[in-house]
N, C-alpha and C positions, 0 to 999 in steps of 0.2 A: 504494500500500500504506500502511495507517495506521501511525502510529508505534508503537502497541502491538504490532501483528503483527510489525513490523520488529525490535523489541527481542526478542520471543519467538523470532524466527528467528535472533537473534544478530548482526544486521546493524548494530546501534547499540550500542556498548559503554557500560557504566555508567561513571559518573565514578569514576576510580580513587581509592581512599582515602576515599571518602565514608562508608563503613560502612553505607550504607542498602541494603536488599535490592533486587535488580532487580525489574522488573515481571514478568519471566518467573517469578521465584521466588514472587512474591505471587499470580500467576495461572497455575497449572499448564496446560501445553499440553492441548488436547482429547484427544490420545492417552493422556496420563497419567490424565485423568479417566475415560476409557472403561475403561482397565485397572483402575483402582481400583473402579469400579462393578461390573465383571465379577467381581473377587475378592470383593467384598461379596456379590454374588448367590450365588457358589459357597459361601461360608461359611454364608449363610442357608439355602441348599438342604440342606446337610449338617445344619444345626441342625433343619430341618423333619423330616428323617429321624429324628434323635435324639428329638424330641418325639413322633413317631409311635410309636417304640419304647417310650417311657415311658407311653404310653396303654395298653399291653398288660399282662396279668396277669404277676406277682402283684399289681401295683399297680391299685387301683380308679380309675384316672385316665382313664376312657374319653372324657371330654370334651376331652382334649388332642388327640384325633384330628382333629376339625374344625379346631381351631386350627393344627395342624401342616399340614394341607392348605391352609388359607388363606395361611399363610406361603409354602408351596411355590408356590401360585398367583401370589403376588406376584413370585416369581422367574421364573416361566415366562411370564407374560402378555406378549404381544407379541414374544416372542423368536423367533428363527429356528429352524428344525428342528434344526440341529446344536447350537446352544446349549441347546435344550430337551432333547436327548438327554443332553448332558453334565451339565446340572443335575439331570435325573431320575436319572442314574447316581449322582451324589454323594448325593442324597437316599436312594437305595436302599442305598448303603453305610452311611450314617448310621443307617438303620433296621435293616438285616439283620445287620450285623456284631455288634451287641450282642444282637439277638434270637436269633441262631442260634449263639451262642458255645458252647452245650452240645454241638453236633455235634463239637467238638474235645476233649471232656472226656477221652477215653481214647485218641484217635488222633492228637493233636497239632494244630498250627495249620494245616497245609497243607490238609486236607479242609475245615475250617471256612472258611478264607479263599477257597478255590476255590468252595465252594457259595454263599457270600455274594456273591462277585463275579459269578457266573453269574446268580443270581437278580436282582442289582441291574441287570444288563443289561436285563432285562425291564422294570424300573421306568424305566430310561433310555428305552426305546422308548415307554413310556407317557408320559413327560415330553415326548418329541418330539411325540406326538399331541396332548397338552394344549396345547403351545405353538402348534401349527398351528390348532387350533379356537378359540383364545383371542381371535381377532379377529372371530368371528362374532357376530351378534345372539344373545342368550340363551345365550352361550357356556358358562356353568356346567353347563347340561344336557348339552351335548355332551362337555364335559371329564369330567364324572362318568361318563358312558357309556364314554368312552375308558379311564378308570381300571378299570372293571369288565372291559373287553375285555382289558386287561393282566393282570388276575387270572385271567381265563379261560384265557389263553395259558399262564401259569405253572402252572396246574392240569393242563395236558395235555402240556407239553413242558419239557425233554427227558426221555426215558426214562419216560414215563407221567405226568410232572408232579410238582410239589411245591407244594401250595396253602398251606403254612404262611405265616402273616403276612397272610392276607386281612383287610381292614378289619373284616369281620363278626366275626372271631374275637376281636377286642379289645373287643367291645361287650356282653359277657355281663351287665354291671351297668348298662348304659346305657338312656337313654330311647328309643333307636331299636330296641331288641331285638325288640319284638313284630312289627316289620316282617318278621322272618324267617318268621313263621307265614303271612304274606301272599304272599311271593314268594321265600322261601329266602334263602340267604346272598348271592346276587348282588344282589337288591333291597336287602338290608340294607347291603351295601357301597356301593351307589349312593346311598342316602340319606345316609350319612356323608360321602361325597365331595361330593355336591351341597350339603350344608350348609356344608362347608369352603370350596368354591369360591365358593358364593353369598355367604358371609361376606366374602370378599375383594372380590367384585364390589360388594356393598353399601357397603363402606367406600370403595372407589374412586369409586363414583358419588356418595356423600355429599360427598366432598372436592371433587369437580368441580362441586358445586351443580347437580344435574341437574334435568331436567323431572320432574314428578310421576310420569308413567307409567313412565319408566325407573327411578326410585327404587323404585316399587312392585314392578316386575318383579324387581329385585335382591333386595328384601326377601322376596319370595315364595320365592325359591330357598333361603332359610334357614328360613322359617316352615313351608313345606310338609313337609319331611322330619320336623321335630319334631312337627307336627300329625299326620302319618301314623303316627308311632310311638305317639302317645297314642290315636289313633282305632283302632289295631289291638289295643289291650290286651284287648278282649273276646274275641279269638281265643285268648288264653292262658288255659287252664283246667287245673286239676288234679283236676277232679271224677272220681269213680270210675264211669265209664259201665257197665263190665262187672264190677262188684264189685271186690274187693281181693284181694291175695295177700301172703303174708309171704315175702320174699326175703332170702337171706343172701349176703353177699359175703365171700370169704376172701382175706386177705392173709397169706401164709405167711412172707414175708421171704426174703432171700437171705443166704448166708454172708458175702459181702463185696461191696463196690461194684465197678463197672466190668466189663470184659469177663471178668475172671477168675472171676466168679460162675459162669460156664458150666462151668468146670472141675470144679465140685462139683454136677453135675446131680442126683445122687441125694440130696444134702442139700437141694436146693431142693424136690424132690418130697416128701421126708420132712417138711419144714417145713409144706407145705400139707396133707399127710395128718394130721399131728399137730394142726394148728389146727382141722381139721374134726372130728377125734375129740374135741378139747376142747370144741368147740361142742355136739357130741352129748351130752357129759357135762353141760354147762350146761343143756341142754334137759331132760334127765332129772331134774336137781336143781331145776328150776323157776327157774333164774337167767336163762334166755333163752327167748323164745317159740319154738315149733317152726316152722321154715321150711317152706314148700311146695316150694321148690327152692333150689339153691345154685349159685353161679357162681364158678369158679376163674379166675385170671388166665391170660393168654397165657404160654406157656413154663413153666407150673407143673410140667409133666412134659416135660423135654427128652429123656427116655428113651421110646422108642417102646413103648407098652404092648402093641401087637400083636406085637412082636418080642422084648420083654424080659419074661419071666414074673414076675420079681421086681417090676417096675414095675406090671404088671397086678394082682398080688396086693395090693400096697400101696394102689393106688387103689380096688380093689374092697372092701377092708377099711374104708376111710374112708367110702365111699358106703353100705355096709351099716350102718355105725355111725350115720350121720345119718338113714338110712332114707327119703330122698327123692331125686328125680333131681338129678344134678350135672353141670354143663357143665365139662369138663376141657380146658384149653389144653395141647396136646401137639405135639411134633414127630414126624411120621410119616415113616419112611424106607423107601420102596419099594425093592425089589431093583434096579430100574432107573428111570431118569428122575430128575427133581428131587425135593427134599424137599418136604414139605407142612406148612404151618403150620395145624394143624387144631384145631378145637374138637369134642370128642367128647361126645355126650349119653350119660351113664352111668346106667343104671337099677339100683336096688338089687337087683332080681330078675333082670332080663334081661341085665345087664352093658352093655357098649358097644353102642349101637344106631346112631343117626343121626350124621352128621358134617357139618361145614362147613369148607371150605378157604378160607383167606384169599385174597381176589381181588386186592387192591392190594398188590403185593410191593414193599417199599422198596428202591429202587436204591442200591447201595453199602452196604447194610446186610444185606439178605436175598438179594440177587443182585448180581453185579459185572459191569456192562456194560464192555466194552473192557478186560478184565482185564489183558492184557499191557501195554497202554499205561498204565493207572492204576498198575500196579506200579512204574513208573519214578518215581513221586512218593511212594508210600507202600507199604511192604511189608505194612501191616495188611490189605490186601485178601485176603491169603492166610489170614486168620483165618476167612474164609468159604470153606471148602474145597469145598463143594457148594452150588450155588444152590438157592433155593426156587422152586417153580413156582406160578402162580396158579390158584385155583379159578375156576369159571365161574358158579355159581348162588348166589343169596342163601340164607342159612340161617336158618330160623325153626323152633325146636324147640317141640314141645308138652311143656311141663314142668308136670305136675300140672294140666292144663287151661288153663294160661297160654301164650300165644304169645310166646316170647322170641326176639327177633331178634339175631343175632350180627354185630357190626361190630368187627373185630379191630384194635385199636390205631391204626396209621397210617391205616386206612380211614376213621376219623372225620373226617378232613380233606377227604374227597371227597364232594361232593353226591350223586352217583349211587349210591355204595355204601350210604349211609344210607337214601336215599329208596327204593331198590328193596327194601330189607329191610322197611320199613314197608308198602310197597305189597303185599308178599308175605304180609302178615297179622300183623306183629309188634304185639302190644299193649304190649310192653316192649322196650326196646333195651338190650342188654348190650355193653359195650366192654371185653372182656378185654385187658389191656395189660401190657407189661413195660418199665419205664423204668430198671431197675437199671444198665444200661450207662451212663446219663447222670448217675449219682450224685445229688448234692443240688443240681442246677441248676434253673433256672426252667422247664425243659422240661415237667415233669409238671404245673405250674400252667397253662402255655399250653395243654396238651392238655385239661386239665379244663375250661378256658373253652370250648374247641370243643364238648365234650360238653354243656355247659350251653346253648349256642346251639342244638345239635341237639335238645335236649329241647323248647325253645320252638318250633323250626321245625316239628316233627312232633307236638307235644303228647303226648309219651310220657315216662314215667319212664325214666331212663337209669341203669343200674347199671355202676359202673366198678371192677372188681377189678384191682388192680395188684400185681405180685409184691412190690414194695418200697414202694409208696405213690406218690402219695396215692390211696387207694381212696375211693370216695364213692357215695352214693345221691342222685340228683338228681330232683326232682319235675318234672312236665311244665311247670311255670311257670319252670323254670330255677334254682330255689332248691336249694342243697345242704343237705340235712337231716341227713346224717351224713357224716363223713369221718375217715380215719385220719391218723396221723402217718407220716412217712417212715421207712423202715428199722426197722419194728417188726412183730411178728406180731400180727394182730388179726382180728376178724370183726365185720361190721356186719349187723344183723338189723333189717329195717324192714317195716312194712305199707305196701304201695304200691298206687296206683290202677291198674286195668287200663282201657285206653282203645282204642277202635276207630275213632272218628271221624277222618276225614282233614282236615287243615288245607288251606286253599287252596294252600299251598306244596307239599304232598304231591300234590295233585290235578293242578296245572298243570305240575309238574315243571320241566324246563329252559326252558319258554317265556319266563319273564321274562328270563332270561339272553340268550336268542336275540333278544328284542325290544331289549334294551339294546345288543347287538352290532350290530343293524341301525341303531340310533340313532347309535352311534359311527361306523359306516361311512357313514351319511348325512352326518354332520358333516364327516368327512374328504373325502368326495366333493364336498361343497359348496365346501370350500377349494380342491380341485383345479380345479373348474369356474371359480371366480373367478380363479384364476391363469391359466387358459387364455384366458379372455375379456379379461383386463386388457391384454395387448399389442395385441389387436385393437381395443379401444376407444381405446387411445393412438394 
C-alpha cells in the first residue's frame, strides 16, 4: 500500500504539533469527491429547471430553453437510471414549482405542491430515459424523443393528463415556432430538446478534440432544429383565403378576484350584458365598427339561461342590442347527471340554437376525482359540489357565414381538442376562458402563449375572450394584434382573416408524435439489447 493511501486511511499519523495539514486533508478521499460531485449535479439539475421556467411567458426568454436542457444534459449524461430519475425529478421541481404557483392562489400551498411534485415525477422518468440513451451513438436524437415521450405521458395521465409546461408552449416568440405548423407541438418540443441536447453534445465533443465526423454530427443536432424553424416560416401565413370578418371579443370583468367571484354570478352576467350593450351603442354612434359576430368568455353566465328566465332575458336583450350572433359561455345544469360547461350560439332572432360542451374537464377544478381521499388534504374540494361532465363532439358554429370553432379554456393545452375543431371546419378558433380564480398570476400569460402557438400550428386566427383578462385577438402568424388589461371591462373589435387551408400539422395529426414515441422506444430498446449482450460477450 502506498504511503499516501496509508495516510488517507489513517494508518500513519501526522507529526504532532507540526501545524501542517495532513495529506488526507489536502487530498479528499474518493468518496468525498463523489459526494461533492453528486451534490453539484443535483444543484445544477435544479438550476436547469429554474432556467426552463424563466424561458416561459410572460418573459420573452424562449432561448433559455435550449440552454436549460443543455445544462440538464450535462447532469444526466452517462448517469445510471436511478441517478437520472433523481436528477430529472429535481429539474422538474425547479421548473414546475414556480411555473404552477398560480394553482395555489386561492386554495393554498398543498394543491400546488402536490401537483408540482406529481408532474415532476414524470420529468424524473424522462430524466431516467435520457440518462439511459445518453451512451448511444447520436444520443441527442434519442434523448429529444424521450423528452417528447415524457410530455406525451403527462398529457394523458393521470386523470386525463395535464400538458401545461410543454416545451412548445414556451416558444411563442421563438425561432422554432413555425415548426408547429409542420408537425404540431410534439415536433416543436422535439426541436427545442434536440437543440439543447445537441448543444451539450457539441460542447462535449469540442472539448475532447474529436474527429471531424463526430464534431459535424454534434453540430448538426443544433443546426438542424434552427434550420427547420427558418425553413418552415413559409407555412405561417395570415392571408385572408376566404375573405375577412369583423369579430368582437367581450371582457365583462368580475366583481372580485378568486373563487368568491362565483358568489356574484348575476353580477358577472350583468357585466358582460352591459359591455355588449355599450359596444352596440358605440357601433350606432360610429365609434366602433359593427361586428359580424361576438364571443363571450367561459362562465360569463354561470346562471343556466335554460332554467333561469331572468338570465335568459338579460342575454337575449344584449344579443338583440348588438344584432349579430353571440357565443355565450354558460353553465348548464340538467335535472340529473353532471353539469355542463357549455358555449351557446345565441341568435338575435332565433335565440339559443346550437351548443358545444367542453370535452376536456379539468380534474380538481371542474371535477374531483377521489373526492373523499382528497378531502383529507384540503376541504376546498367541496367548493365543487357537483362535477362537470365532458362533451363528446367538437363544436364549430356558423356565425354570420364564418366557421368559428370552440376550444374552451383548458382545452387549448390538448393537441387533439384543437386539431379536431379545425378538422371539423373551423376557419377561426375561439378560446373562451375564465382565469378570475387565479387572480393576477402568470397563468393567463402562459395560456395566451399556448393560444399563440395554436394559431401558428393550424394557421387560424384565435380569439381569446376572458372574463377578467387578458383577452386578445391573435393572427394566424401568432402575433397578438389587440389585447386587454387584466380586471377591466373592455371589448376588442378587429377585422380578421378567414382561412380554410390545413397546415401539414393539421393534416398529419398525431403521426409525428407517434413517430417520435417509436424513436424513443427504439433508443431504449437498443440500450436494453446492449445490456443483455454485454454479459454474454464478457
